[in-house]
VOVEXTOR-883027 format. One record per residue (C-alpha): residue number from 1; residue in one letter; y, z, x. Coordinates in Angstrom, 2 decimals, decimal comma, padded with zeros to 5 digits, always signed. Layout:
<nodes>
NODE   n res       y       z       x
NODE NUM   A       Y       Z       X
...
</nodes>
This chain:
<nodes>
NODE   n res       y       z       x
NODE   1   M +000,18 -000,04 +000,13
NODE   2   K +003,38 -001,04 +001,78
NODE   3   T +006,55 +000,75 +001,26
NODE   4   N +009,85 -001,34 +000,46
NODE   5   Q +012,36 -000,22 +003,22
NODE   6   R +015,80 -000,29 +002,37
NODE   7   T +018,11 -000,89 +004,89
NODE   8   R +020,89 +001,52 +004,28
NODE   9   G +024,36 +001,95 +006,48
NODE  10   R +025,53 +005,50 +007,70
NODE  11   R +027,66 +006,52 +005,65
NODE  12   S +031,25 +007,34 +006,40
NODE  13   P +032,38 +011,24 +005,76
NODE  14   F +035,68 +009,43 +004,54
NODE  15   N +036,19 +007,01 +001,58
NODE  16   M +039,28 +004,78 +002,45
NODE  17   R +041,99 +006,95 +000,32
NODE  18   Q +041,17 +009,75 +002,90
NODE  19   I +041,35 +007,59 +005,92
NODE  20   G +044,70 +006,20 +005,04
NODE  21   G +045,85 +009,63 +004,21
NODE  22   L +044,87 +010,59 +007,73
NODE  23   L +046,62 +007,82 +009,18
NODE  24   N +050,03 +008,37 +007,51
NODE  25   A +049,78 +012,26 +008,53
NODE  26   A +049,24 +010,93 +012,44
NODE  27   L +052,36 +008,64 +012,04
NODE  28   T +054,30 +011,36 +010,34
NODE  29   G +053,60 +013,81 +013,31
NODE  30   L +054,22 +011,24 +015,85
NODE  31   L +057,64 +010,46 +014,13
NODE  32   L +058,15 +014,46 +013,84
NODE  33   V +057,32 +014,58 +017,84
NODE  34   L +059,79 +011,92 +018,72
NODE  35   A +062,43 +013,41 +016,44
NODE  36   A +061,96 +017,01 +018,02
NODE  37   Q +062,31 +015,81 +021,25
NODE  38   N +065,63 +013,78 +020,21
NODE  39   A +066,67 +017,10 +018,74
NODE  40   V +065,99 +018,84 +022,25
NODE  41   A +067,92 +016,35 +023,97
NODE  42   S +070,88 +016,73 +021,89
NODE  43   D +070,71 +020,22 +021,04
NODE  44   P +073,93 +021,85 +022,76
NODE  45   F +072,40 +025,37 +023,33
NODE  46   L +069,91 +023,66 +025,89
NODE  47   R +072,28 +020,85 +027,78
NODE  48   R +075,95 +021,81 +027,29
NODE  49   T +075,52 +025,06 +028,59
NODE  50   P +078,25 +027,27 +029,67
NODE  51   T +078,52 +025,69 +032,76
NODE  52   V +079,29 +022,20 +031,45
NODE  53   R +081,66 +023,74 +028,64
NODE  54   A +083,45 +025,62 +031,81
NODE  55   V +083,81 +022,43 +033,65
NODE  56   E +085,12 +020,06 +030,58
NODE  57   K +087,61 +022,70 +030,08
NODE  58   V +089,33 +023,19 +033,65
NODE  59   G +087,64 +020,17 +035,41
NODE  60   P +090,99 +018,01 +034,33
NODE  61   S +093,43 +020,35 +036,13
NODE  62   V +092,03 +020,49 +039,18
NODE  63   V +093,30 +018,49 +041,71
NODE  64   S +092,87 +017,22 +045,73
NODE  65   I +095,77 +017,91 +047,72
NODE  66   T +096,34 +015,84 +050,91
NODE  67   T +098,68 +016,60 +053,50
NODE  68   E +100,74 +015,30 +056,32
NODE  69   H +102,13 +017,24 +058,77
NODE  70   L +103,09 +017,60 +062,52
NODE  71   E +100,36 +019,97 +063,85
NODE  72   E +097,30 +020,85 +063,26
NODE  73   V +096,49 +022,98 +060,11
NODE  74   Q +093,52 +024,77 +060,15
NODE  75   N +091,77 +027,39 +057,77
NODE  76   P +092,77 +031,24 +059,06
NODE  77   F +089,21 +031,82 +058,77
NODE  78   S +087,92 +029,51 +061,30
NODE  79   R +090,87 +029,01 +063,61
NODE  80   L +090,48 +030,42 +067,25
NODE  81   A +091,82 +033,44 +068,62
NODE  82   P +094,22 +033,15 +071,21
NODE  83   S +093,53 +032,45 +074,56
NODE  84   P +092,66 +035,51 +077,05
NODE  85   N +095,06 +033,44 +079,10
NODE  86   P +098,44 +034,79 +077,57
NODE  87   E +100,66 +032,56 +079,47
NODE  88   R +098,48 +029,49 +078,85
NODE  89   Y +098,37 +030,36 +074,57
NODE  90   Y +102,38 +030,70 +074,87
NODE  91   S +103,35 +027,64 +076,80
NODE  92   N +101,32 +025,84 +074,50
NODE  93   L +103,43 +028,16 +071,35
NODE  94   F +106,62 +026,47 +073,14
NODE  95   D +105,18 +023,01 +074,00
NODE  96   E +107,83 +020,41 +073,49
NODE  97   R +105,59 +017,16 +073,15
NODE  98   A +105,57 +015,06 +070,25
NODE  99   P +103,05 +016,14 +067,79
NODE 100   S +101,06 +013,32 +065,89
NODE 101   S +100,79 +012,92 +062,32
NODE 102   T +097,61 +013,86 +060,70
NODE 103   H +096,45 +014,23 +057,01
NODE 104   D +094,16 +016,96 +055,70
NODE 105   L +092,12 +017,62 +052,12
NODE 106   G +092,34 +020,54 +049,95
NODE 107   S +092,13 +021,85 +046,75
NODE 108   G +094,21 +023,30 +044,02
NODE 109   V +094,47 +024,01 +040,35
NODE 110   I +097,39 +023,29 +037,91
NODE 111   I +098,30 +026,73 +036,35
NODE 112   S +101,07 +025,98 +034,15
NODE 113   A +102,93 +022,84 +031,91
NODE 114   Q +105,94 +023,24 +034,27
NODE 115   G +103,45 +021,75 +036,98
NODE 116   H +103,08 +024,32 +039,02
NODE 117   I +099,50 +024,44 +041,17
NODE 118   L +098,08 +027,17 +042,91
NODE 119   T +095,98 +026,51 +046,21
NODE 120   N +096,44 +028,46 +049,62
NODE 121   E +098,89 +028,74 +052,14
NODE 122   H +096,57 +027,23 +054,85
NODE 123   V +095,97 +024,13 +053,07
NODE 124   I +099,66 +023,09 +053,19
NODE 125   R +100,93 +024,80 +056,00
NODE 126   R +103,60 +022,99 +058,27
NODE 127   A +103,10 +020,12 +055,92
NODE 128   R +105,93 +017,72 +055,71
NODE 129   R +104,80 +015,69 +053,14
NODE 130   V +102,11 +016,59 +049,88
NODE 131   S +100,94 +014,57 +047,65
NODE 132   I +097,98 +015,19 +044,82
NODE 133   T +095,51 +013,43 +043,15
NODE 134   L +093,82 +014,52 +039,52
NODE 135   A +090,30 +013,91 +038,22
NODE 136   D +091,89 +011,16 +036,29
NODE 137   G +092,60 +009,23 +039,34
NODE 138   R +096,52 +009,41 +038,84
NODE 139   S +098,43 +010,79 +042,07
NODE 140   F +101,93 +012,18 +042,63
NODE 141   A +104,04 +013,75 +045,07
NODE 142   A +104,34 +017,48 +045,43
NODE 143   R +106,86 +019,92 +046,89
NODE 144   V +105,94 +023,12 +048,14
NODE 145   I +107,81 +025,87 +046,28
NODE 146   G +107,02 +028,98 +048,53
NODE 147   A +103,59 +030,31 +050,60
NODE 148   D +102,65 +033,74 +051,71
NODE 149   P +100,15 +033,36 +054,64
NODE 150   T +099,41 +037,33 +054,24
NODE 151   N +097,36 +036,83 +050,86
NODE 152   D +096,73 +032,97 +051,55
NODE 153   I +098,32 +031,57 +048,60
NODE 154   A +100,88 +029,08 +047,84
NODE 155   V +102,30 +027,21 +045,27
NODE 156   L +103,49 +023,58 +044,85
NODE 157   E +105,39 +021,62 +041,94
NODE 158   V +104,47 +018,38 +041,05
NODE 159   E +107,19 +015,56 +041,02
NODE 160   T +106,72 +014,03 +037,47
NODE 161   D +107,72 +014,04 +034,07
NODE 162   E +104,10 +012,94 +032,88
NODE 163   S +101,98 +015,64 +030,86
NODE 164   L +099,53 +017,02 +032,93
NODE 165   P +096,14 +019,09 +032,42
NODE 166   W +096,29 +022,80 +032,94
NODE 167   A +094,26 +025,94 +033,16
NODE 168   A +096,07 +029,63 +032,28
NODE 169   P +094,83 +031,87 +035,22
NODE 170   G +092,60 +034,57 +033,22
NODE 171   T +091,50 +037,95 +034,85
NODE 172   S +089,64 +039,59 +037,60
NODE 173   A +090,05 +043,24 +036,29
NODE 174   D +086,62 +042,93 +034,51
NODE 175   I +084,34 +041,06 +037,29
NODE 176   M +080,84 +042,41 +037,24
NODE 177   V +078,37 +041,78 +040,63
NODE 178   G +075,71 +039,48 +039,77
NODE 179   E +077,32 +037,42 +036,77
NODE 180   P +077,23 +033,68 +037,20
NODE 181   V +080,44 +031,65 +038,58
NODE 182   I +081,42 +028,16 +038,70
NODE 183   A +083,01 +026,58 +041,77
NODE 184   I +085,31 +022,95 +041,78
NODE 185   G +086,74 +021,48 +044,52
NODE 186   N +086,56 +018,76 +047,08
NODE 187   P +084,60 +019,33 +049,92
NODE 188   F +084,74 +016,55 +052,55
NODE 189   G +086,37 +014,45 +050,25
NODE 190   F +084,15 +014,65 +047,30
NODE 191   A +086,84 +014,94 +044,87
NODE 192   N +085,50 +017,63 +041,64
NODE 193   T +082,39 +018,48 +042,90
NODE 194   V +080,82 +021,52 +041,00
NODE 195   T +078,81 +024,25 +042,63
NODE 196   T +077,18 +027,35 +041,03
NODE 197   G +076,30 +030,94 +041,96
NODE 198   V +076,97 +034,55 +040,92
NODE 199   I +079,37 +037,11 +041,93
NODE 200   S +077,47 +038,61 +045,02
NODE 201   A +080,25 +041,32 +045,85
NODE 202   T +083,85 +042,76 +045,28
NODE 203   N +086,39 +044,04 +046,94
NODE 204   R +085,13 +042,59 +050,40
NODE 205   S +087,23 +042,60 +053,56
NODE 206   I +087,50 +039,76 +056,22
NODE 207   R +088,78 +039,80 +060,05
NODE 208   A +090,25 +036,60 +060,50
NODE 209   N +091,96 +036,17 +063,94
NODE 210   Q +094,80 +038,92 +063,99
NODE 211   L +094,58 +039,00 +060,29
NODE 212   T +092,35 +040,78 +057,73
NODE 213   F +092,04 +040,09 +054,11
NODE 214   H +090,89 +042,88 +051,81
NODE 215   G +089,76 +042,78 +048,23
NODE 216   F +088,36 +039,25 +048,02
NODE 217   L +085,12 +038,32 +046,13
NODE 218   Q +081,98 +037,21 +047,70
NODE 219   T +079,93 +033,97 +045,71
NODE 220   D +076,82 +032,19 +046,96
NODE 221   A +078,31 +029,50 +045,31
NODE 222   S +078,58 +026,42 +047,58
NODE 223   I +082,22 +026,83 +049,33
NODE 224   N +082,54 +023,61 +051,90
NODE 225   P +085,80 +022,28 +053,68
NODE 226   G +087,89 +020,85 +051,22
NODE 227   N +087,08 +023,54 +048,69
NODE 228   S +089,75 +025,95 +049,34
NODE 229   G +092,40 +026,11 +047,12
NODE 230   G +090,29 +025,52 +044,40
NODE 231   P +089,81 +027,37 +041,14
NODE 232   L +086,60 +030,03 +040,80
NODE 233   L +085,54 +030,07 +036,88
NODE 234   N +083,27 +032,55 +035,16
NODE 235   A +080,57 +031,15 +032,81
NODE 236   E +083,53 +031,52 +029,76
NODE 237   G +085,53 +028,99 +032,01
NODE 238   S +087,90 +031,56 +032,75
NODE 239   L +090,10 +031,23 +036,17
NODE 240   I +089,18 +034,52 +037,87
NODE 241   G +089,76 +033,08 +041,86
NODE 242   I +090,93 +031,12 +044,15
NODE 243   N +088,07 +029,66 +046,62
NODE 244   T +089,68 +030,51 +050,13
NODE 245   A +086,79 +030,10 +052,82
NODE 246   I +083,46 +029,97 +054,45
NODE 247   Y +082,04 +032,91 +056,36
NODE 248   Q +081,38 +030,84 +059,42
NODE 249   G +077,58 +031,15 +060,84
NODE 250   A +076,06 +031,50 +057,30
NODE 251   E +074,98 +029,80 +054,74
NODE 252   G +075,48 +031,05 +050,79
NODE 253   I +078,61 +033,37 +051,70
NODE 254   G +081,89 +031,93 +050,37
NODE 255   F +084,89 +033,97 +049,44
NODE 256   A +087,65 +033,83 +046,72
NODE 257   I +090,79 +035,52 +046,02
NODE 258   P +090,86 +037,11 +043,12
NODE 259   I +093,33 +035,88 +040,18
NODE 260   D +095,04 +039,03 +039,58
NODE 261   V +095,98 +039,29 +043,33
NODE 262   A +097,50 +035,43 +042,98
NODE 263   R +099,06 +036,11 +039,78
NODE 264   R +101,19 +038,64 +041,16
NODE 265   V +102,11 +036,70 +044,56
NODE 266   V +102,69 +033,15 +042,25
NODE 267   T +105,36 +034,97 +040,73
NODE 268   E +106,81 +036,26 +043,90
NODE 269   L +106,71 +032,51 +045,28
NODE 270   I +108,10 +030,84 +042,04
NODE 271   E +111,07 +033,46 +041,89
NODE 272   H +111,87 +034,05 +045,64
NODE 273   G +109,82 +031,35 +047,61
NODE 274   E +108,27 +034,24 +049,32
NODE 275   V +106,62 +037,68 +048,88
NODE 276   H +108,92 +040,47 +050,26
NODE 277   P +107,17 +043,59 +052,01
NODE 278   V +106,85 +046,72 +050,35
NODE 279   T +106,99 +050,40 +051,24
NODE 280   L +105,36 +053,67 +049,49
NODE 281   G +108,24 +055,84 +051,15
NODE 282   I +105,49 +057,71 +053,37
NODE 283   D +104,86 +057,47 +057,31
NODE 284   F +100,99 +057,82 +057,94
NODE 285   Q +098,92 +058,24 +061,38
NODE 286   D +095,14 +057,88 +062,02
NODE 287   L +092,67 +061,02 +061,69
NODE 288   D +091,71 +061,00 +064,87
NODE 289   P +088,89 +063,79 +066,37
NODE 290   A +091,47 +066,02 +067,52
NODE 291   L +093,28 +066,54 +064,07
NODE 292   K +090,09 +066,70 +062,14
NODE 293   E +088,98 +069,69 +064,16
NODE 294   V +092,47 +071,47 +064,02
NODE 295   M +092,82 +070,80 +059,90
NODE 296   G +089,19 +071,91 +059,55
NODE 297   L +087,60 +068,29 +058,02
NODE 298   P +084,42 +066,94 +058,66
NODE 299   A +083,91 +064,80 +061,68
NODE 300   T +082,78 +061,97 +059,04
NODE 301   M +086,27 +062,12 +057,33
NODE 302   N +087,83 +059,23 +057,18
NODE 303   G +091,50 +058,60 +055,79
NODE 304   S +095,11 +058,39 +056,82
NODE 305   L +097,09 +061,13 +057,47
NODE 306   I +100,97 +061,49 +056,03
NODE 307   N +103,17 +062,84 +058,27
NODE 308   R +106,37 +061,89 +056,73
NODE 309   V +107,56 +061,33 +052,59
NODE 310   R +110,91 +059,42 +052,94
NODE 311   P +113,30 +061,33 +050,18
NODE 312   G +113,19 +059,44 +046,77
NODE 313   G +110,47 +057,09 +047,53
NODE 314   P +107,74 +056,17 +045,63
NODE 315   A +105,27 +058,58 +047,25
NODE 316   E +107,85 +061,40 +046,95
NODE 317   I +108,56 +060,76 +043,23
NODE 318   A +104,54 +060,60 +042,42
NODE 319   G +104,09 +064,52 +044,21
NODE 320   I +102,63 +063,16 +047,51
NODE 321   R +103,43 +065,69 +050,38
NODE 322   R +103,62 +065,83 +053,97
NODE 323   G +100,25 +066,98 +055,63
NODE 324   D +098,47 +065,08 +052,32
NODE 325   I +095,53 +062,84 +053,31
NODE 326   L +095,38 +059,42 +052,06
NODE 327   T +091,98 +058,37 +051,12
NODE 328   Q +091,64 +055,26 +048,24
NODE 329   I +093,76 +052,65 +046,87
NODE 330   N +092,96 +051,17 +043,87
NODE 331   G +089,60 +052,25 +044,65
NODE 332   Q +089,34 +050,81 +048,50
NODE 333   N +088,24 +053,59 +050,68
NODE 334   I +091,13 +053,70 +053,49
NODE 335   K +089,53 +054,30 +057,00
NODE 336   S +092,62 +054,14 +059,16
NODE 337   A +096,41 +053,87 +059,49
NODE 338   R +096,03 +050,08 +060,09
NODE 339   Q +093,72 +049,53 +057,30
NODE 340   L +096,77 +050,99 +054,89
NODE 341   Y +099,50 +048,71 +056,40
NODE 342   E +097,49 +045,66 +055,74
NODE 343   V +096,71 +046,85 +052,15
NODE 344   L +100,36 +046,99 +051,84
NODE 345   E +100,86 +043,55 +053,52
NODE 346   T +099,33 +042,44 +050,27
NODE 347   T +100,63 +044,50 +047,95
NODE 348   T +103,97 +042,98 +045,94
NODE 349   P +107,55 +044,66 +044,83
NODE 350   E +106,94 +046,77 +041,60
NODE 351   Q +102,94 +046,25 +041,70
NODE 352   R +101,60 +049,73 +040,44
NODE 353   L +098,79 +051,18 +042,87
NODE 354   Q +096,42 +054,32 +041,95
NODE 355   V +096,14 +056,20 +045,45
NODE 356   R +093,88 +059,16 +045,76
NODE 357   F +094,45 +061,97 +048,29
NODE 358   L +093,06 +065,08 +049,79
NODE 359   R +094,95 +068,15 +049,19
NODE 360   D +093,59 +071,58 +050,17
NODE 361   G +090,10 +070,11 +050,10
NODE 362   K +090,64 +068,82 +046,71
NODE 363   N +090,79 +065,23 +045,07
NODE 364   M +094,10 +064,37 +043,58
NODE 365   D +095,05 +060,66 +041,92
NODE 366   V +098,26 +059,25 +041,14
NODE 367   T +100,12 +056,00 +040,37
NODE 368   L +102,59 +055,01 +043,08
NODE 369   V +105,17 +051,83 +042,26
NODE 370   A +105,61 +050,24 +045,39
NODE 371   R +108,93 +048,91 +046,58
NODE 372   E +110,84 +046,25 +048,36
NODE 373   I +111,77 +047,19 +051,91
NODE 374   P +115,02 +046,72 +052,31
NODE 375   E +116,14 +043,75 +054,98
NODE 376   N +117,42 +045,83 +057,36
NODE 377   V +114,28 +047,42 +058,71
NODE 378   A +113,09 +045,32 +060,49
NODE 379   A +116,01 +046,06 +063,10
NODE 380   E +114,95 +049,93 +062,56
NODE 381   L +111,38 +049,42 +063,29
NODE 382   A +112,19 +047,29 +066,44
NODE 383   S +114,29 +050,42 +067,97
NODE 384   R +111,58 +052,91 +067,22
NODE 385   L +108,63 +051,03 +067,97
NODE 386   M +110,04 +049,25 +071,12
NODE 387   G +113,67 +050,59 +072,09
NODE 388   L +115,12 +047,26 +071,38
NODE 389   G +118,32 +046,45 +069,79
NODE 390   L +118,10 +043,15 +068,20
NODE 391   S +121,10 +040,57 +067,62
NODE 392   W +120,64 +037,16 +066,60
NODE 393   R +122,42 +034,00 +067,97
NODE 394   D +122,83 +030,70 +066,79
NODE 395   Q +120,21 +028,15 +068,06
NODE 396   I +119,08 +030,41 +070,06
NODE 397   G +117,51 +033,49 +068,94
NODE 398   F +117,31 +037,18 +069,00
NODE 399   E +119,34 +038,77 +072,42
NODE 400   I +118,18 +042,16 +073,46
NODE 401   S +121,54 +043,60 +072,78
NODE 402   T +120,75 +047,21 +073,83
NODE 403   V +117,57 +048,71 +075,15
NODE 404   R +116,82 +052,74 +074,46
NODE 405   P +116,14 +054,76 +077,80
NODE 406   Q +112,30 +055,70 +078,45
NODE 407   S +111,21 +053,24 +075,49
NODE 408   P +108,46 +051,29 +075,97
NODE 409   A +111,04 +048,06 +076,35
NODE 410   A +112,67 +050,12 +078,91
NODE 411   T +109,44 +051,08 +081,05
NODE 412   K +108,51 +047,10 +080,80
NODE 413   G +111,67 +046,18 +082,51
NODE 414   L +113,79 +044,49 +079,86
NODE 415   Q +117,16 +044,43 +079,71
NODE 416   P +120,25 +043,54 +077,35
NODE 417   G +120,90 +039,66 +077,46
NODE 418   D +117,33 +038,77 +077,47
NODE 419   Y +115,79 +036,98 +074,51
NODE 420   L +112,89 +038,21 +072,57
NODE 421   L +111,23 +035,00 +071,48
NODE 422   A +107,86 +036,19 +069,80
NODE 423   V +105,82 +038,78 +069,16
NODE 424   N +101,63 +038,53 +068,73
NODE 425   G +102,03 +034,69 +068,29
NODE 426   L +104,92 +034,63 +065,50
NODE 427   V +107,80 +032,83 +066,80
NODE 428   L +111,04 +034,52 +066,13
NODE 429   D +112,98 +031,54 +064,73
NODE 430   S +114,60 +033,65 +061,57
NODE 431   Y +115,47 +037,20 +060,39
NODE 432   D +112,38 +036,28 +058,04
NODE 433   A +110,19 +035,86 +060,99
NODE 434   L +111,56 +038,72 +062,93
NODE 435   R +110,81 +040,92 +059,86
NODE 436   R +107,26 +039,71 +059,59
NODE 437   A +106,30 +040,26 +062,86
NODE 438   I +107,94 +043,92 +063,50
NODE 439   L +106,05 +044,90 +059,74
NODE 440   G +102,79 +043,42 +061,26
NODE 441   L +103,61 +045,96 +064,16
NODE 442   R +102,76 +048,94 +061,88
NODE 443   G +099,81 +050,95 +062,74
NODE 444   R +099,26 +049,08 +065,86
NODE 445   D +099,29 +050,62 +069,32
NODE 446   R +101,08 +047,67 +071,49
NODE 447   A +102,06 +044,15 +071,18
NODE 448   L +102,21 +040,90 +073,10
NODE 449   I +105,62 +039,70 +073,17
NODE 450   V +107,43 +036,44 +074,53
NODE 451   V +110,93 +037,51 +076,31
NODE 452   Q +113,32 +034,77 +078,07
NODE 453   R +115,42 +035,58 +081,22
NODE 454   G +117,53 +032,69 +082,15
NODE 455   R +115,19 +029,89 +082,07
NODE 456   G +111,95 +031,68 +082,61
NODE 457   R +109,45 +033,17 +079,74
NODE 458   Y +107,59 +036,02 +080,72
NODE 459   H +104,72 +037,24 +078,74
NODE 460   L +104,26 +041,03 +078,42
NODE 461   M +102,32 +043,48 +076,63
NODE 462   I +104,50 +046,40 +075,83
NODE 463   P +103,28 +050,01 +074,08
NODE 464   L +104,06 +050,66 +070,72
NODE 465   K +105,41 +054,45 +070,04
</nodes>
């Protein structure tokens, strides 16, 4: 008996309707994936980061600065110290050979609708012509409104009636270590370069040649030659600092001037063309080991001993007395009299300072308001520190009119009729130069001076009292 065999195909578990449904679902899923990818690509929270928004906000106001000058302009953080051979150093200082014209590049940021540009003093030092180029390609001439080498701040003004983008300064009072920051500038001539990093530290002190700068911001955002004068921004796009230097011999370390410092200096420069030196109405000295022993202070104690309080001065008004030990200014520890002078050199008139001092073993805090030093103080200090009386002679310089007996100047053989040409590398070609040079001697124990007698020029190291 034969069995009928039927040829039967294996039945699919899905019918055609189900297969169509699966294909539609797959196609829909693919479209959803593509749509999701497009959504991710356009999601402002993923691509339009705070950095992007900050650059869009401030970038148009950043300018490239080109200077033409007669002498080489150097960054104060990279220039070499004076030669060990003073004769050679000062002969170069007074060299009369015709200098060649050169060009340098730096950065700046427009900070007002009037076209004021904030930059570093070393960017425009000795410049005879200055021009700026905006991010949109427009170029204009600019003139120097004022410059302050002590704070390394300068203000330019764009010579145009055209409307310019600008960024209002923010504040650096609430800066946090670790917060993200953005630097914009023109390193090596690459316009509007953006780098990012974090605030590595605040209130840093930097020694550069014969200058010490206090209160700097430290960042690991890349700051290269040409970045100097450009803005440092926080994640909100607020201008919190002015990039100013590279720490030579290291990578990932840059510095910026806090914008609160820069704003005070800018106000002085716009109003007066310079920053007038200030006083707190006190004289002070180092706490040497002998003084610490006599006063019963720990050997590790730091500060500056106040040995005179001037009547009617800011210190007397605040209640400070002779014998107090000043230990802090604006939260910065004071370790020596020289450091205290350096802090005052970067202080502006009418600036309020939070001062801490030690009296009878107790810390006390007061607020002082710095006052401008009278113009005649340079002559007084020159007499007190060196024993010199000086008189200005047009087109010649400062003639030594008197020499106090047994003074440092007398012991070095200086005489009336000699001319004082330079002090610690600063050429004395005006009363302002004399004031800056003499004020720079406060807290020092000696000075290198250049004196002319007849046709000869002599370099002397003179002690200071």
